[in-house]
N, C-alpha and C positions, 0 to 999 in steps of 0.2 A: 676458181683462181681468177683474179682479174687479168685483163689483158696487159696491165700496166707492168707485169713481171716479164722480163727479157733476158736472154742470155747476155752477160755483161752487166747486169744490174749489180750494184755494190752497196755495202753498208761497212761501216766502221764504228767500233766502239773502244772504250778504254776500260781497262780493270785494274784497280789496285791490288797488289799482292799483299794480301794480309795474312796473319798467322793460318787462319783455316785453310789457305790455299797452299800451303807449303808442306814439305816433308819434315818430320821431327825425328825420324830413327837415326839420324846420325848426330844428333844433338842440337842444342839451341844455337849454337854459332854457325852451324851448316844448313841452316832452313833455307830452302829454294822452293820456287813454284814446283808444284808436282805435276807429273803427266796426267793423273785422273783429273786434276782441276783445270789442265789445259783442255782436255776433252770436253768436259763440263762448260767451260767457257766458250769454245768453239761451237758446240751445239746450239747453246743460248743465242750466240751472235747470229747464227744462220736463221734460227727461228724468229728472231727479231727482224731481220730482213724480210722475212715473209709476212710479218703480221699486217704491214700496210697493203698487202696485195690480196689477201684472203677475202673471199666472199663471206658473207654471213654464216656462222655454223661451221666454218673450216678451221682447222688447226693443222700442225703437222707433227710426226713423230720421226726420231732418227732411226736409222737402219744400219749404218755402217759408218765408221771412222777409220781412216788411215792416217796415222800421225807420226811426224818426226819430230822428235824433241831434241832441237839442236845445240842449246846452249843454256846455262842457268840464268835464273832471274831471281834476284835477291829480294828477301823479305822488305816491303816497303817501296819497291819500284813499281811502276805502272806498265802494263803491257796495252799494246793497240792491237786489235784484232780487226783485219782487213777481210772481208768476205766478197767473193765474186760468184754470180750464178755461171755456172760452167756448161750446164745442160739442163733442158726441160723436156721431159717426156712423161707429162702427167700420168699419174699421180706422183711420179719419181722426179726428183729434183736432186741435181749434183752441184756441189759447191767446192771451190777451191779457196782455200785460207792461209793468210800469212799472219804470223804472231811476232810482234817486235816489241823489245823493250826500249829503253833510251838509247842503249849501245848497240844491240845486237839484234839479228833475226833469230828468234829462239825457238820458233816452230814453223812448220809447214803442214797443212793437212788436206785431205779430201773428205768431203762429208756427203752422205747420201740421206735424204729425207723423203718421207712420203706425205702427201697432202691427205688428210682424213676429214671425213664429215663426222663432227663430234657426236651428233645423235646416233649415227650408225655404229661409231666406235663404243659408244655407252652401251648399246644392244649387244654388241659382240663381247664386250667384257662381261656382262651379266650372264651371257650364255656360258662363258668360261667358268664364271663363279659357280653357276649351277652344276656344270660337270665336275668341279672340284668338290662340291658338296657330296656329289654322288660317290665319287671315290673314297673320300675320306670319312663318309657317313655323318658329316656335320649337318645339323639341322638349321 
């Protein structure tokens, strides 16, 4: 991780709430931004903040999300996701996140990510695949 990442570093992005990001179980007229989509968008916003600070061969993975979904956001609205680095204890990073639409604060979150070496991560996943094959008898 580059020294450019500091506690207090920020990133902001906007996301259009399209049909894929909404709930459908209450019918078409009641489509709103889904909590799972908000979690997804928060994770990616935090990762996007880190991309400019990674050294070659690094990426990050999410480990924890605490989220409060505070208000509905309608289909077709935009949300702005504001991310702030709250804690750096490499490889662990903690982010504070606020999600707002044009009218309301619709979410607040705390997100934990871990910086990983992608080569080491690939080796770790390959070992797990081998263990899985041994358990399932797959070749």
